[in-house]
VEXDREN-2710 file (C-alpha; in Angstrom, 1 decimal):
% VEXDREN-2710
k/r/px/py/pz
1/UNK/36.0/26.7/-23.5
2/UNK/34.2/28.0/-20.6
3/UNK/34.5/26.7/-16.6
4/UNK/31.6/24.2/-16.4
5/UNK/29.5/25.5/-13.4
6/UNK/30.0/22.2/-12.0
7/UNK/32.5/19.7/-11.8
8/UNK/33.6/16.3/-9.5
9/UNK/36.6/14.7/-10.0
10/UNK/36.8/11.1/-8.1
11/UNK/34.5/12.0/-5.8
12/UNK/34.0/8.1/-4.2
13/UNK/32.0/8.2/-0.7
14/UNK/31.0/4.3/1.3
15/UNK/28.9/3.9/4.4
16/UNK/30.1/0.9/6.0
17/UNK/30.4/-1.6/3.6
18/UNK/28.2/0.1/1.4
19/UNK/30.0/1.9/-1.9
20/UNK/27.8/4.6/-2.7
21/UNK/29.6/6.8/-5.0
22/UNK/32.2/5.2/-7.1
23/UNK/35.3/7.5/-8.5
24/UNK/33.1/9.8/-9.9
25/UNK/33.6/11.8/-13.0
26/UNK/30.9/14.5/-13.3
27/UNK/30.9/17.8/-15.6
28/UNK/28.0/20.0/-15.9
29/UNK/28.5/22.7/-18.4
30/UNK/26.7/26.5/-17.4
31/UNK/23.1/27.5/-18.1
32/UNK/22.4/24.3/-18.7
33/UNK/19.4/21.6/-17.4
34/UNK/22.0/18.2/-17.0
35/UNK/19.7/15.1/-16.3
36/UNK/21.3/12.8/-13.3
37/UNK/18.9/9.1/-13.9
38/UNK/19.7/5.5/-12.6
39/UNK/18.2/3.1/-10.5
40/UNK/17.0/3.5/-6.8
41/UNK/19.9/3.2/-4.8
42/UNK/22.5/3.9/-8.0
43/UNK/23.8/6.7/-6.0
44/UNK/22.2/9.8/-7.4
45/UNK/20.9/11.3/-4.0
46/UNK/24.5/10.7/-2.3
47/UNK/26.0/12.4/-5.0
48/UNK/24.0/15.6/-4.9
49/UNK/24.1/15.7/-0.9
50/UNK/28.2/15.4/-1.1
51/UNK/27.4/19.0/-3.7
52/UNK/25.1/20.1/-1.2
53/UNK/27.6/19.7/1.8
54/UNK/25.1/16.8/3.6
55/UNK/28.0/14.4/3.4
56/UNK/31.5/15.0/2.6
57/UNK/33.3/12.9/0.1
58/UNK/36.2/10.6/1.6
59/UNK/37.9/11.5/-1.4
60/UNK/38.0/13.3/-4.6
61/UNK/37.3/17.3/-5.5
62/UNK/34.8/19.5/-6.2
63/UNK/34.7/23.2/-8.3
64/UNK/32.2/25.0/-9.0
65/UNK/32.6/27.7/-11.3
66/UNK/36.5/26.6/-12.4
67/UNK/37.8/26.6/-8.4
68/UNK/38.0/24.2/-5.8
69/UNK/35.2/24.4/-3.6
70/UNK/35.3/22.7/0.2
71/UNK/31.5/22.1/0.5
72/UNK/31.4/21.2/4.6
73/UNK/27.6/21.7/4.9
74/UNK/24.5/23.4/3.4
75/UNK/25.4/26.8/4.2
76/UNK/29.1/26.5/2.5
77/UNK/26.9/25.7/-0.5
78/UNK/24.3/28.0/-0.3
79/UNK/27.4/30.6/-0.3
80/UNK/28.6/29.4/-3.2
81/UNK/25.5/30.1/-5.3
82/UNK/24.0/26.2/-5.1
83/UNK/20.7/25.8/-3.9
84/UNK/18.5/22.0/-3.8
85/UNK/15.2/21.5/-3.8
86/UNK/14.6/18.4/-1.9
87/UNK/12.1/15.6/-3.0
88/UNK/10.8/15.2/0.7
89/UNK/10.0/19.4/1.0
90/UNK/11.7/20.8/4.0
91/UNK/8.9/23.0/4.5
92/UNK/7.9/24.4/7.9
93/UNK/4.2/23.3/7.7
94/UNK/2.5/25.8/10.1
95/UNK/4.1/29.0/8.9
96/UNK/3.2/31.0/5.6
97/UNK/5.1/31.0/2.4
98/UNK/7.0/34.2/3.3
99/UNK/8.2/32.5/6.4
100/UNK/9.7/30.0/5.1
101/UNK/10.8/31.4/2.2
102/UNK/13.2/33.9/5.0
103/UNK/13.6/31.4/8.0
104/UNK/17.3/31.4/8.3
105/UNK/17.6/34.8/6.1
106/UNK/15.5/37.3/8.1
107/UNK/17.9/40.0/6.8
108/UNK/17.6/42.8/9.6
109/UNK/18.2/42.7/13.5
110/UNK/14.7/44.2/13.8
111/UNK/12.3/41.3/11.8
112/UNK/9.7/44.0/10.8
113/UNK/12.2/45.4/8.4
114/UNK/13.3/41.7/7.4
115/UNK/9.5/40.7/6.8
116/UNK/9.0/44.0/4.4
117/UNK/12.8/43.3/2.1
118/UNK/11.9/39.8/2.0
119/UNK/8.1/40.3/0.5
120/UNK/9.5/43.4/-1.3
121/UNK/11.8/40.1/-3.0
122/UNK/9.9/37.6/-2.9
123/UNK/7.8/39.4/-5.0
124/UNK/9.9/40.3/-7.7
125/UNK/11.4/36.4/-7.6
126/UNK/7.8/35.8/-8.8
127/UNK/6.9/37.9/-11.3
128/UNK/10.7/37.3/-13.1
129/UNK/10.0/33.5/-12.9
130/UNK/6.1/33.1/-13.1
131/UNK/6.5/31.0/-9.7
132/UNK/3.4/33.0/-8.5
133/UNK/2.1/31.8/-4.8
134/UNK/0.3/34.0/-1.9
135/UNK/3.1/35.0/0.5
136/UNK/1.0/35.0/3.4
137/UNK/-1.0/31.3/2.5
138/UNK/-0.2/28.9/5.2
139/UNK/1.8/26.2/3.9
140/UNK/-0.2/23.1/5.1
141/UNK/-3.1/24.6/2.9
142/UNK/-1.2/24.3/-0.3
143/UNK/-1.3/21.8/-3.0
144/UNK/2.5/20.5/-3.6
145/UNK/2.8/22.0/-6.4
146/UNK/2.6/25.0/-5.2
147/UNK/4.7/24.0/-1.8
148/UNK/7.4/23.0/-4.7
149/UNK/7.6/26.3/-5.8
150/UNK/8.1/28.0/-2.5
151/UNK/10.6/25.6/-2.5
152/UNK/12.5/26.7/-5.8
153/UNK/11.4/30.1/-3.9
154/UNK/13.3/29.2/-0.8
155/UNK/16.3/28.6/-3.3
156/UNK/16.5/31.8/-5.1
157/UNK/15.5/34.4/-2.3
158/UNK/18.9/33.1/-1.4
159/UNK/21.0/33.7/-4.6
160/UNK/20.9/30.2/-6.3
161/UNK/22.6/30.3/-9.5
162/UNK/23.1/26.3/-9.3
163/UNK/19.9/24.4/-8.4
164/UNK/19.7/20.8/-8.1
165/UNK/16.1/18.8/-7.8
166/UNK/15.6/15.7/-6.3
167/UNK/13.2/13.4/-8.1
168/UNK/11.3/17.1/-8.1
169/UNK/7.9/15.6/-10.6
170/UNK/7.7/12.1/-7.6
171/UNK/5.0/13.6/-5.9
172/UNK/2.9/16.5/-8.9
173/UNK/-0.1/15.4/-11.0
174/UNK/0.9/15.8/-15.1
175/UNK/-0.2/19.0/-15.0
176/UNK/2.0/20.4/-12.1
177/UNK/4.7/18.4/-13.8
178/UNK/4.4/20.5/-17.0
179/UNK/4.6/23.8/-15.2
180/UNK/7.6/23.0/-13.3
181/UNK/9.5/22.5/-16.3
182/UNK/8.3/25.5/-17.9
183/UNK/9.7/27.3/-14.8
184/UNK/12.8/25.4/-15.5
185/UNK/13.1/26.3/-19.2
186/UNK/12.9/30.2/-17.4
187/UNK/15.2/29.7/-15.2
188/UNK/17.9/27.9/-17.5
189/UNK/16.7/31.2/-20.1
190/UNK/18.3/33.6/-17.4
191/UNK/21.3/31.4/-16.9
192/UNK/20.9/29.3/-13.8
193/UNK/22.3/26.0/-14.1
194/UNK/20.0/23.1/-13.7
195/UNK/20.6/19.5/-12.0
196/UNK/17.5/17.3/-12.5
197/UNK/17.8/14.0/-10.9
198/UNK/14.8/11.8/-11.8
199/UNK/14.1/8.0/-12.8
200/UNK/11.7/9.3/-15.6
201/UNK/13.0/9.3/-18.8
202/UNK/10.0/10.9/-20.5
203/UNK/11.4/13.5/-18.6
204/UNK/14.4/13.5/-19.2
205/UNK/14.5/13.3/-22.8
206/UNK/11.9/16.2/-22.9
207/UNK/13.7/19.0/-20.2
208/UNK/17.1/18.0/-20.5
209/UNK/20.7/19.6/-22.4
210/UNK/22.4/16.5/-21.3
211/UNK/22.1/13.4/-19.2
212/UNK/24.8/11.7/-17.2
213/UNK/24.1/7.6/-15.9
214/UNK/24.2/6.1/-13.3
215/UNK/24.9/2.2/-11.9
216/UNK/26.0/0.4/-8.7
217/UNK/27.7/4.3/-7.9
218/UNK/29.1/5.1/-10.6
219/UNK/28.8/7.3/-13.6
220/UNK/28.8/4.7/-17.0
221/UNK/27.9/7.3/-18.9
222/UNK/27.0/11.1/-20.4
223/UNK/25.2/11.5/-23.5
224/UNK/23.3/14.8/-25.2
225/UNK/20.0/13.8/-24.5
226/UNK/19.3/14.4/-28.6
227/UNK/21.9/12.2/-29.6
228/UNK/20.3/9.6/-27.4
229/UNK/17.5/7.3/-26.9
230/UNK/14.8/6.0/-24.0
231/UNK/15.5/2.7/-25.1
232/UNK/19.5/3.1/-24.9
233/UNK/19.3/5.4/-21.4
234/UNK/16.9/2.7/-20.0
235/UNK/19.7/-0.4/-20.7
236/UNK/22.3/2.2/-19.4
237/UNK/21.1/2.5/-17.0
238/UNK/20.1/-1.1/-15.6
239/UNK/22.4/-2.8/-17.7
240/UNK/20.1/-4.8/-19.8
241/UNK/17.7/-4.4/-22.4
242/UNK/14.8/-3.0/-20.2
243/UNK/10.8/-4.0/-22.1
244/UNK/9.5/-0.7/-21.6
245/UNK/5.5/-1.9/-22.3
246/UNK/3.6/-4.0/-20.5
247/UNK/3.2/-7.4/-21.8
248/UNK/0.3/-9.1/-20.9
249/UNK/-2.5/-11.1/-22.1
250/UNK/-6.2/-11.5/-22.1
251/UNK/-8.1/-11.0/-19.0
252/UNK/-10.0/-14.3/-17.9
253/UNK/-12.1/-12.5/-15.2
254/UNK/-14.2/-14.6/-12.3
255/UNK/-16.9/-14.1/-9.7
256/UNK/-16.9/-10.7/-8.0
257/UNK/-14.3/-10.5/-5.7
258/UNK/-15.0/-7.1/-4.5
259/UNK/-18.3/-4.7/-4.5
260/UNK/-18.3/-1.2/-3.8
261/UNK/-21.9/0.3/-3.8
262/UNK/-23.0/4.1/-3.0
263/UNK/-20.1/4.9/-0.9
264/UNK/-20.2/8.4/-0.2
265/UNK/-17.3/9.8/2.2
266/UNK/-16.1/13.2/4.0
267/UNK/-13.3/14.2/5.4
268/UNK/-12.5/15.6/8.6
269/UNK/-14.0/19.1/7.8
270/UNK/-17.4/17.2/6.4
271/UNK/-16.3/18.2/2.7
272/UNK/-18.0/14.8/0.2
273/UNK/-14.4/13.3/-1.3
274/UNK/-15.6/10.2/-2.6
275/UNK/-19.5/10.9/-3.8
276/UNK/-22.3/8.0/-4.4
277/UNK/-19.4/5.5/-6.1
278/UNK/-20.2/1.9/-7.1
279/UNK/-18.1/-0.7/-9.0
280/UNK/-16.8/-4.3/-8.9
281/UNK/-13.8/-6.2/-9.3
282/UNK/-13.5/-9.6/-10.3
283/UNK/-10.6/-12.3/-9.9
284/UNK/-8.5/-12.3/-13.0
285/UNK/-8.8/-8.5/-13.8
286/UNK/-7.2/-5.7/-12.6
287/UNK/-9.2/-2.5/-12.8
288/UNK/-7.7/0.9/-12.8
289/UNK/-8.9/4.4/-10.9
290/UNK/-7.2/7.1/-13.4
291/UNK/-8.1/10.6/-12.3
292/UNK/-6.3/13.8/-11.6
293/UNK/-4.9/13.5/-8.0
294/UNK/-7.4/15.2/-5.1
295/UNK/-10.6/13.3/-6.8
296/UNK/-11.0/10.6/-4.0
297/UNK/-9.0/8.2/-4.9
298/UNK/-7.2/8.3/-2.0
299/UNK/-10.6/8.7/0.1
300/UNK/-11.9/5.6/-2.0
301/UNK/-9.2/2.6/-1.3
302/UNK/-8.4/3.9/2.3
303/UNK/-12.0/3.7/2.8
304/UNK/-12.2/0.2/1.4
305/UNK/-9.0/-0.9/3.0
306/UNK/-10.6/-0.3/6.6
307/UNK/-8.7/3.2/7.1
308/UNK/-11.4/5.6/7.3
309/UNK/-14.9/5.7/7.7
310/UNK/-18.1/6.4/5.4
311/UNK/-20.9/8.3/5.5
312/UNK/-23.1/5.7/3.6
313/UNK/-22.9/2.8/1.0
314/UNK/-22.0/-0.8/1.3
315/UNK/-18.6/-2.8/0.7
316/UNK/-18.8/-6.2/-0.1
317/UNK/-15.8/-9.2/0.1
318/UNK/-16.3/-12.0/-1.4
319/UNK/-20.1/-11.0/-0.4
320/UNK/-19.7/-10.5/2.7
321/UNK/-20.4/-6.8/4.1
322/UNK/-17.3/-5.1/5.5
323/UNK/-18.1/-2.4/8.0
324/UNK/-17.3/0.6/6.9
325/UNK/-19.7/3.2/8.7
326/UNK/-17.9/1.9/12.1
327/UNK/-14.6/1.0/12.8
328/UNK/-13.4/-1.4/10.7
329/UNK/-10.5/-3.2/11.1
330/UNK/-7.6/-3.0/8.6
331/UNK/-6.1/-6.3/10.6
332/UNK/-9.5/-8.1/10.3
333/UNK/-9.4/-7.6/6.4
334/UNK/-5.7/-8.5/6.1
335/UNK/-7.4/-12.0/7.5
336/UNK/-10.2/-12.1/5.6
337/UNK/-7.3/-11.7/2.5
338/UNK/-7.4/-7.9/1.3
339/UNK/-4.1/-6.5/1.1
340/UNK/-3.2/-3.1/1.2
341/UNK/-0.7/-1.1/-0.4
342/UNK/-0.7/2.9/0.5
343/UNK/-0.2/5.6/-1.7
344/UNK/2.2/7.1/0.8
345/UNK/4.8/4.7/2.2
346/UNK/6.3/6.5/4.6
347/UNK/3.4/7.8/6.6
348/UNK/0.9/4.6/6.0
349/UNK/3.0/1.9/4.6
350/UNK/6.3/1.8/6.6
351/UNK/7.9/2.2/10.2
352/UNK/11.2/3.9/9.0
353/UNK/12.8/3.9/12.6
354/UNK/12.7/0.1/12.6
355/UNK/14.5/-2.1/10.4
356/UNK/14.0/-4.0/7.3
357/UNK/13.3/-7.8/8.8
358/UNK/10.8/-5.6/11.0
359/UNK/8.9/-3.6/8.0
360/UNK/8.6/-7.2/6.3
361/UNK/5.5/-8.5/8.5
362/UNK/3.7/-5.3/9.5
363/UNK/0.5/-6.0/10.5
364/UNK/1.2/-9.6/9.8
365/UNK/3.7/-10.4/12.9
366/UNK/1.0/-12.6/14.8
367/UNK/1.2/-15.0/11.7
368/UNK/1.8/-18.4/13.5
369/UNK/5.0/-18.1/10.8
370/UNK/7.0/-15.4/13.0
371/UNK/5.9/-16.4/16.4
372/UNK/7.5/-19.0/18.9
373/UNK/4.5/-19.8/22.0
374/UNK/4.4/-16.0/22.6
375/UNK/7.3/-14.6/21.5
376/UNK/8.2/-13.1/18.3
377/UNK/11.0/-15.6/16.3
378/UNK/13.4/-13.7/14.9
379/UNK/15.9/-16.1/12.9
380/UNK/12.4/-17.1/11.3
381/UNK/11.4/-13.0/10.9
382/UNK/14.9/-12.3/9.3
383/UNK/15.0/-16.0/7.3
384/UNK/11.8/-14.9/5.2
385/UNK/13.0/-11.1/4.7
386/UNK/16.0/-12.1/3.3
387/UNK/13.7/-14.5/0.8
388/UNK/11.4/-11.7/-0.2
389/UNK/15.0/-9.8/-0.6
390/UNK/16.5/-11.9/-3.1
391/UNK/12.7/-12.0/-4.3
392/UNK/12.2/-8.5/-4.8
393/UNK/15.6/-7.7/-5.5
394/UNK/15.8/-5.4/-2.7
395/UNK/18.7/-3.6/-2.3
396/UNK/21.1/-2.9/0.1
397/UNK/20.2/-7.1/0.4
398/UNK/20.8/-6.4/4.6
399/UNK/17.1/-7.2/6.6
400/UNK/19.0/-5.6/9.8
401/UNK/19.4/-1.9/8.2
402/UNK/17.4/0.7/9.2
403/UNK/14.8/1.2/6.1
404/UNK/15.3/4.6/6.5
405/UNK/18.4/4.3/4.8
406/UNK/17.0/3.0/1.6
407/UNK/15.9/4.2/-1.1
408/UNK/12.4/5.9/-1.9
409/UNK/12.3/2.9/-4.7
410/UNK/13.4/-0.2/-2.6
411/UNK/10.9/1.1/0.2
412/UNK/8.3/0.3/-2.0
413/UNK/9.4/-2.6/-2.9
414/UNK/9.6/-3.7/1.3
415/UNK/5.9/-2.4/0.8
416/UNK/4.7/-4.4/-2.1
417/UNK/6.8/-7.8/-1.1
418/UNK/4.9/-7.9/2.3
419/UNK/1.7/-7.2/0.9
420/UNK/2.1/-9.8/-2.5
421/UNK/3.7/-12.5/-0.4
422/UNK/0.5/-12.9/1.6
423/UNK/-1.3/-13.9/-1.7
424/UNK/-4.2/-11.8/-1.3
425/UNK/-7.8/-12.3/-2.9
426/UNK/-8.2/-8.8/-3.4
427/UNK/-5.0/-6.6/-3.7
428/UNK/-5.5/-2.9/-3.5
429/UNK/-2.9/-0.8/-4.5
430/UNK/-1.4/3.2/-4.6
431/UNK/0.8/4.7/-6.7
432/UNK/2.9/1.0/-7.2
433/UNK/6.1/3.0/-8.7
434/UNK/5.5/6.4/-7.4
435/UNK/9.8/7.2/-7.1
436/UNK/10.8/4.1/-8.6
437/UNK/13.6/3.4/-11.5
438/UNK/12.6/1.7/-15.0
439/UNK/14.0/-1.7/-13.9
440/UNK/11.9/-1.8/-10.6
441/UNK/9.0/0.0/-12.7
442/UNK/9.1/-3.1/-15.3
443/UNK/9.5/-6.1/-12.2
444/UNK/6.6/-4.4/-10.3
445/UNK/4.3/-4.7/-13.5
446/UNK/4.9/-8.1/-13.9
447/UNK/4.2/-8.9/-10.5
448/UNK/1.0/-7.2/-11.0
449/UNK/0.4/-9.1/-13.6
450/UNK/1.2/-12.5/-12.0
451/UNK/-1.2/-11.9/-9.6
452/UNK/-4.4/-10.9/-11.9
453/UNK/-3.1/-14.2/-14.2
454/UNK/-3.0/-16.4/-10.6
455/UNK/-6.9/-15.2/-10.0
456/UNK/-6.4/-12.3/-7.9
457/UNK/-8.5/-9.1/-8.0
458/UNK/-6.4/-5.9/-8.4
459/UNK/-7.8/-2.4/-8.3
460/UNK/-5.1/-0.1/-9.3
461/UNK/-5.0/3.8/-8.4
462/UNK/-2.1/5.6/-10.2
463/UNK/-2.2/8.9/-11.5
464/UNK/0.6/7.9/-14.0
465/UNK/-2.0/7.9/-17.1
466/UNK/0.2/5.4/-19.2
467/UNK/0.4/3.3/-16.4
468/UNK/-3.6/3.4/-15.7
469/UNK/-4.0/2.4/-19.2
470/UNK/-1.1/-0.5/-20.2
471/UNK/-2.0/-2.3/-17.0
472/UNK/-5.7/-2.5/-16.4
473/UNK/-8.1/-4.4/-18.4
474/UNK/-11.1/-1.8/-17.1
475/UNK/-10.4/1.7/-16.3
476/UNK/-13.1/4.1/-14.1
477/UNK/-12.1/8.1/-14.4
478/UNK/-12.9/9.9/-11.5
479/UNK/-13.7/13.6/-11.3
480/UNK/-14.5/15.7/-8.2
481/UNK/-15.4/12.8/-6.3
482/UNK/-17.5/10.5/-8.5
483/UNK/-16.8/8.0/-10.5
484/UNK/-17.6/9.7/-14.2
485/UNK/-17.1/6.7/-16.2
486/UNK/-15.5/3.7/-17.6
487/UNK/-13.6/2.6/-20.1
488/UNK/-12.0/-0.4/-21.8
489/UNK/-8.2/-0.2/-21.9
490/UNK/-8.0/0.4/-25.0
491/UNK/-9.3/4.3/-24.5
492/UNK/-7.4/7.0/-26.1
493/UNK/-5.9/9.0/-24.1
494/UNK/-7.2/11.9/-25.3
495/UNK/-10.7/10.5/-24.2
496/UNK/-9.6/9.9/-20.9
497/UNK/-7.7/13.1/-20.1
498/UNK/-11.4/15.0/-20.7
499/UNK/-12.9/12.5/-18.6
500/UNK/-10.1/13.0/-16.1
501/UNK/-11.0/17.1/-16.6
502/UNK/-15.0/16.7/-16.0
503/UNK/-15.4/16.9/-19.8
504/UNK/-17.7/14.8/-21.1
505/UNK/-17.1/13.7/-24.8
506/UNK/-20.5/14.7/-25.7
507/UNK/-19.8/18.6/-23.9
508/UNK/-16.6/18.6/-25.7
509/UNK/-17.4/18.0/-29.4
510/UNK/-19.9/21.0/-29.0
END
């Protein structure tokens, strides 16, 4: 039998009291796509960070192509032919594509000569792997799908034969994800070995050859993908049977809680991002907004939440007008019963340098529950944080841990717990399960349905069409900033897809 590309033997790693990796044994065959799945906090990213040299294992052995390897830092990993594409891209935004690719490996004493060689090699890689991207484009001007291509090109430029991708589709639209999978298949055909870390079981089934399941820091199973099922993998991940479909009864819509009338929003360049949008959300219903990312959904919900200003239009909360063309105050809106779970938890939902209990009250810190006279009551805040941790199964269960040290899915739970536990009348929620594992998705979906059934008005934005279809009672579709259609929750995926692409049913039939 040929030597595997990667063999991990008895890998163990602790961070204080947290046992992140427990005696892990893992074998990845050459020229395959090997998936690694598990709940948030299962130890997947820690294990791959050990392989890439960010961390060193407390014990165990790493073998690359049959030889024992001591990987003390990322440079050592790169020298062994290992490349890593991180969940949050490691790019210099005000550099060009070419400058990012060659950064650190300029390749010649005279930068001019190095640039010429790098440009030629970059063009070769783009042709060979169909990773077309303008080498002179600024990173900050590229959509996330193209930025990810740059990350892959960086790894290939450094000679990677083993490519590790950590949650690569977490920031991609469905078409971008499909294109990424075609690229991975082509890389495999060229003899590269791919390790794919993801929580999305459908992606595992679609693109991998083998899959290993991690739970509580240990590898609990490895399967040939063609010999397993989504149901089995979900149960192995969570340790119990998981409902993969949302269970909900009929909605009982009540009075209008949120009304949007002829809303128009421009960005900082003056480009219209929301174009004359009108709709209502009633208590006791979930209204989902479907659309490919970048069609105005983000600007729409940020304006309603008081973060952006509008050019024109009106927004009413419980019949009262919100000042959206001036200085709307998100704090005032929270006091009036509007809660907002932002799409980008890192930049808008959390302060990563804060401890968990501090983020658990962010925006609500002036509530008398958290005060002792003019001062914050830290005991009361931490006690409240522990209740949220237990109710939302946030791991690790330590309110004094820095929020940056939680996995992405557990960071999302911190935001959800903070907003949902305020018992808002209107909940605006963007990308509720982005970067969240299957067990946590089930929990979050249940909580959203519970809020609807308690008479709350829920406005939901998600790039996951399945999520929109399964949760929503009514679906609005946005394209190029306009609401181009409204459908019931039983609308077909193809019908919604046509609307998302800006094609009306009548046009498609012609």
